[in-house]
C-alpha positions as CSV (number, residue, x, y, z in Angstrom):
1,X,-46.0,26.3,-41.0
2,X,-42.0,25.7,-41.2
3,X,-40.7,22.7,-41.2
4,X,-39.0,21.2,-38.2
5,X,-37.2,18.4,-36.7
6,X,-39.6,15.4,-35.6
7,X,-39.4,13.6,-32.2
8,X,-41.3,10.4,-33.8
9,X,-40.0,7.2,-33.4
10,X,-38.4,7.4,-30.0
11,X,-39.3,5.1,-27.2
12,X,-40.2,6.1,-24.0
13,X,-37.3,5.1,-22.0
14,X,-34.8,6.0,-24.3
15,X,-31.0,4.9,-23.9
16,X,-28.7,7.7,-23.2
17,X,-27.4,8.3,-26.7
18,X,-30.9,7.7,-28.2
19,X,-31.8,11.3,-26.6
20,X,-29.7,13.1,-29.3
21,X,-31.5,14.1,-32.3
22,X,-30.8,15.9,-35.6
23,X,-28.3,15.2,-38.2
24,X,-25.9,17.8,-36.3
25,X,-25.7,15.1,-33.4
26,X,-23.8,12.4,-35.8
27,X,-20.6,14.6,-35.7
28,X,-20.6,14.7,-31.9
29,X,-21.4,11.1,-31.6
30,X,-18.6,10.4,-34.5
31,X,-16.1,12.3,-32.6
32,X,-16.7,10.5,-29.4
33,X,-16.2,7.3,-30.9
34,X,-13.2,8.8,-32.6
35,X,-11.8,10.0,-29.3
36,X,-12.9,6.6,-27.6
37,X,-11.1,4.3,-30.5
38,X,-7.8,6.3,-30.1
39,X,-7.9,6.2,-26.1
40,X,-8.4,2.2,-26.5
41,X,-5.4,2.2,-28.9
42,X,-3.2,4.3,-26.6
43,X,-4.1,2.0,-23.4
44,X,-3.4,-1.2,-25.4
45,X,0.0,0.1,-26.1
46,X,0.7,1.3,-22.6
47,X,0.0,-2.3,-21.7
48,X,2.2,-3.5,-24.4
49,X,4.8,-1.3,-22.9
50,X,4.1,-2.7,-19.1
51,X,4.4,-6.5,-20.7
52,X,7.5,-5.5,-22.5
53,X,9.1,-4.1,-19.1
54,X,8.0,-7.1,-17.1
55,X,9.3,-9.7,-19.8
56,X,12.8,-7.4,-19.9
57,X,12.9,-7.5,-16.0
58,X,12.6,-11.3,-15.9
59,X,15.0,-12.2,-18.8
60,X,17.5,-9.8,-17.3
61,X,17.3,-11.2,-13.8
62,X,17.5,-14.8,-15.2
63,X,20.7,-13.6,-17.1
64,X,21.9,-12.4,-13.9
65,X,21.8,-15.5,-12.3
66,X,23.8,-17.1,-15.0
67,X,26.5,-14.3,-14.9
68,X,30.0,-14.4,-13.7
69,X,29.4,-12.2,-10.6
70,X,26.7,-14.2,-9.2
71,X,28.6,-17.4,-9.5
72,X,32.1,-16.2,-8.3
73,X,34.1,-16.1,-11.6
74,X,36.2,-12.9,-11.8
75,X,35.2,-12.8,-15.7
76,X,34.5,-14.7,-18.6
77,X,37.8,-15.9,-19.5
78,X,37.9,-17.9,-16.5
79,X,34.7,-19.6,-17.4
80,X,35.6,-20.2,-21.0
81,X,39.0,-21.8,-19.6
82,X,37.2,-24.0,-17.4
83,X,38.9,-22.9,-14.4
84,X,37.1,-23.5,-11.0
85,X,35.3,-20.9,-9.6
86,X,35.9,-19.0,-6.2
87,X,34.5,-20.9,-3.5
88,X,32.4,-19.8,-0.6
89,X,31.1,-22.0,1.9
90,X,28.9,-22.6,5.1
91,X,25.7,-20.0,5.9
92,X,26.9,-17.5,3.7
93,X,26.7,-19.7,0.7
94,X,23.3,-20.9,1.7
95,X,22.0,-17.5,2.2
96,X,23.6,-16.5,-1.2
97,X,22.1,-19.4,-3.0
98,X,18.7,-18.9,-1.6
99,X,18.8,-15.4,-2.5
100,X,19.6,-16.4,-6.2
101,X,16.5,-18.9,-6.0
102,X,13.9,-16.4,-4.5
103,X,14.9,-14.1,-7.3
104,X,14.7,-16.6,-9.9
105,X,11.0,-17.0,-8.5
106,X,10.3,-13.3,-8.6
107,X,11.7,-13.5,-12.2
108,X,9.2,-16.2,-12.9
109,X,6.2,-13.9,-11.5
110,X,7.3,-11.0,-13.5
111,X,7.1,-13.3,-16.7
112,X,4.0,-14.4,-15.8
113,X,2.5,-11.4,-15.5
114,X,4.0,-10.0,-18.8
115,X,1.8,-12.9,-20.2
116,X,-1.3,-11.9,-18.5
117,X,-1.1,-8.4,-19.6
118,X,-0.8,-9.9,-22.9
119,X,-3.3,-12.1,-23.0
120,X,-5.8,-11.0,-20.3
121,X,-5.5,-6.9,-20.4
122,X,-4.0,-5.8,-23.9
123,X,-5.8,-8.4,-26.0
124,X,-9.6,-7.6,-25.1
125,X,-8.8,-3.8,-25.7
126,X,-7.6,-4.7,-29.1
127,X,-10.7,-7.0,-29.7
128,X,-12.5,-3.9,-29.3
129,X,-11.2,-1.8,-32.2
130,X,-12.5,-3.7,-35.3
131,X,-15.9,-3.0,-34.2
132,X,-15.3,0.5,-33.1
133,X,-13.5,1.3,-36.6
134,X,-16.6,0.0,-38.5
135,X,-19.1,1.9,-36.4
136,X,-16.9,5.4,-36.8
137,X,-16.8,4.5,-40.7
138,X,-20.5,4.0,-40.4
139,X,-21.5,7.1,-38.7
140,X,-19.1,9.1,-41.2
141,X,-21.2,7.6,-44.3
142,X,-24.6,8.3,-42.4
143,X,-23.6,11.9,-41.5
144,X,-22.8,12.5,-45.1
145,X,-25.7,10.9,-46.7
146,X,-28.2,12.5,-44.1
147,X,-26.6,15.8,-44.4
148,X,-27.0,15.7,-48.3
149,X,-30.5,14.4,-47.9
150,X,-31.7,17.0,-45.5
151,X,-29.6,20.2,-47.1
152,X,-31.0,19.1,-50.7
153,X,-34.7,18.9,-49.1
154,X,-34.2,22.3,-47.5
155,X,-32.7,23.9,-50.2
156,X,-35.7,22.9,-52.5
157,X,-38.1,24.1,-49.8
158,X,-36.6,27.5,-49.7
159,X,-36.6,28.1,-53.4
160,X,-40.2,26.8,-53.8
161,X,-41.2,28.9,-50.7
162,X,-39.5,32.1,-52.3
163,X,-41.2,31.6,-55.9
164,X,-44.5,31.2,-53.9
165,X,-44.5,34.2,-51.9
166,X,-42.9,36.1,-54.9
167,X,-46.2,35.1,-56.7
168,X,-48.4,36.0,-53.6
169,X,-46.9,39.5,-53.6
170,X,-47.2,40.1,-57.3
171,X,-51.2,38.8,-57.0
172,X,-51.6,41.2,-54.1
173,X,-50.2,44.0,-56.1
174,X,-52.5,43.4,-59.0
175,X,-55.4,43.0,-56.8
176,X,-54.6,46.5,-55.1
177,X,-54.3,48.0,-58.7
178,X,-57.6,46.8,-59.6
179,X,-59.4,48.3,-56.5
180,X,-57.8,51.6,-56.7
181,X,-58.7,51.4,-60.6
182,X,-62.4,50.7,-59.7
183,X,-62.4,53.5,-57.2
184,X,-60.9,56.0,-59.8
185,X,-64.0,57.8,-62.0
186,X,-61.7,57.8,-65.2
187,X,-60.6,54.1,-65.2
188,X,-61.8,52.4,-68.5
189,X,-63.5,49.3,-67.8
190,X,-61.6,47.2,-70.7
191,X,-58.4,48.0,-68.7
192,X,-59.7,46.8,-65.5
193,X,-61.1,43.5,-67.2
194,X,-57.6,42.8,-68.8
195,X,-56.3,43.3,-64.9
196,X,-58.8,41.0,-63.4
197,X,-58.1,38.3,-66.0
198,X,-54.2,38.5,-65.5
199,X,-55.1,38.2,-61.7
200,X,-57.1,35.2,-62.2
201,X,-54.3,33.6,-64.4
202,X,-52.0,34.5,-61.5
203,X,-54.2,32.9,-58.9
204,X,-54.0,29.6,-60.8
205,X,-50.3,29.8,-61.1
206,X,-50.3,30.9,-57.4
207,X,-52.2,27.6,-56.3
208,X,-49.9,25.4,-58.3
209,X,-46.7,26.9,-56.5
210,X,-48.7,26.6,-53.3
211,X,-49.1,23.1,-53.8
212,X,-45.5,22.5,-54.9
213,X,-44.2,24.7,-51.8
214,X,-46.1,22.4,-49.5
215,X,-45.2,19.4,-50.9
216,X,-41.5,20.4,-50.6
217,X,-42.3,21.1,-46.9
218,X,-43.6,17.9,-46.1
219,X,-40.7,16.4,-48.2
220,X,-38.4,17.9,-45.6
221,X,-40.2,16.8,-42.7
222,X,-40.6,13.4,-43.9
223,X,-36.9,13.1,-44.5
224,X,-36.3,14.5,-40.9
225,X,-38.5,11.8,-39.8
226,X,-36.9,9.1,-41.6
227,X,-33.7,10.4,-40.5
228,X,-34.6,10.9,-36.4
229,X,-36.1,7.1,-36.9
230,X,-32.6,6.0,-38.4
231,X,-30.9,7.8,-35.7
232,X,-32.6,5.8,-33.1
233,X,-31.2,2.5,-34.2
234,X,-28.0,4.0,-35.0
235,X,-27.5,5.4,-31.7
236,X,-28.8,2.4,-30.0
237,X,-25.8,0.6,-31.6
238,X,-23.7,3.1,-30.7
239,X,-24.7,3.0,-27.2
240,X,-24.1,-0.6,-26.9
241,X,-20.3,-0.1,-28.6
242,X,-19.5,2.4,-26.4
243,X,-20.8,0.6,-23.3
244,X,-19.0,-2.6,-24.3
245,X,-15.6,-0.3,-24.7
246,X,-16.3,1.2,-21.0
247,X,-17.1,-2.2,-19.5
248,X,-13.9,-3.8,-21.2
249,X,-11.6,-1.2,-19.9
250,X,-13.0,-1.6,-16.7
251,X,-12.5,-5.5,-16.7
252,X,-8.8,-5.0,-18.1
253,X,-8.1,-2.4,-15.3
254,X,-9.3,-4.9,-12.7
255,X,-7.3,-7.6,-14.2
256,X,-4.5,-5.5,-14.0
257,X,-5.0,-4.3,-10.5
258,X,-5.6,-8.0,-9.2
259,X,-2.4,-9.0,-10.9
260,X,-0.5,-6.5,-9.2
261,X,-2.2,-7.2,-5.7
262,X,-0.8,-10.9,-6.3
263,X,2.9,-9.7,-6.8
264,X,2.8,-8.4,-3.2
265,X,2.7,-11.9,-1.8
266,X,5.4,-13.3,-3.6
267,X,8.0,-10.7,-2.6
268,X,6.5,-10.8,0.8
269,X,7.5,-14.4,1.0
270,X,10.9,-14.1,-0.9
271,X,11.8,-11.3,2.0
272,X,10.8,-13.6,4.7
273,X,12.8,-16.4,3.2
274,X,15.6,-14.1,3.0
275,X,15.6,-12.7,6.2
276,X,15.5,-16.2,7.7
277,X,18.7,-17.1,5.9
278,X,20.7,-13.8,6.5
279,X,19.7,-14.0,10.1
280,X,21.4,-17.6,10.1
281,X,24.7,-16.3,8.8
282,X,27.3,-17.3,11.3
283,X,30.6,-16.1,10.6
284,X,32.1,-18.7,13.4
285,X,30.4,-21.8,12.0
286,X,31.8,-20.8,8.5
287,X,35.1,-20.6,9.7
288,X,35.0,-23.8,11.7
289,X,33.5,-25.6,8.6
290,X,36.4,-24.4,6.4
291,X,38.7,-25.7,8.9
292,X,37.0,-29.2,9.3
293,X,37.1,-29.2,5.3
294,X,41.0,-29.5,5.5
295,X,41.3,-32.5,7.9
296,X,44.3,-33.8,6.1
297,X,46.0,-30.6,6.9
298,X,45.2,-31.1,10.5
299,X,46.3,-34.7,10.5
300,X,49.6,-33.5,9.0
301,X,50.3,-31.2,11.9
302,X,49.4,-33.8,14.2
303,X,51.9,-36.2,12.7
304,X,54.7,-34.2,12.8
305,X,57.0,-34.1,16.3
306,X,56.6,-31.0,18.2
307,X,59.5,-28.7,18.2
308,X,59.6,-28.1,22.0
309,X,59.4,-32.0,22.7
310,X,63.2,-33.5,23.7
311,X,64.3,-35.6,21.3
312,X,64.0,-39.4,22.0
313,X,66.9,-41.7,22.2
314,X,67.3,-44.4,19.7
315,X,66.0,-47.8,20.7
316,X,68.5,-50.2,22.4
317,X,69.0,-53.7,21.2
318,X,68.7,-56.7,23.8
319,X,71.9,-58.2,24.9
């Protein structure tokens, strides 16, 4: 009977990875963990880039709100000289300021999302990396150890099997030779006796080789059984770590999706506020406001005599 892989030690309802068996399966599990680990790192880098984009956008909008174009300065020189800004009034100025305020609110939303993506999305992914790296290293060491032990045992088993079969063939040949000599009419009895003695000695040696061969076979079965039992424990741990990885990614994607869905209301509210302000822009009202802001000019015009009125005579003194 040839030594084979044992299935001992498995539970009645094994987890998915526990269904794998044999030393050869470790390389497949190790590759799964290696790929899963690198995918995890790539996802973490992706969300880092997303957070950087959100943060850059928020900072850029904030800078824009302090820029010379938004504040009606022609260039920075005018600002440095302390000159007054270009003036806009009325409903147009109100709408412009409202737009700036809403953009600042949206910039704050993006800044908050950058922190959410860093803390609530990327960080949980990175927290899975050390455990996966440790398990990948453990799988690599176990694979090397198991392969060495099983291959060494198999080599000894094959070597002892070959020695046993060679001795068995030798005994069979001598036994055939003895039977042939006994049937031959001229075979001398001393020769037959020497061959029988040799056969008896070889059979004793064959018995020893058979015991060694069977022991190596049992050793292969013992090592395979031990490896399979250890693989059960190892694959249970691998199953839990891989399940944690997938569930962590799922949770992070749910958080990311929720964060994206929360962005829409902020933009809708900003749009609603801007629509109201833009609709209220009234050119006539703004012009009237401009005119009313220069009452002194109106007063000066009222105080001057009309060019079409007749000249008034000087007042006469009483007699």
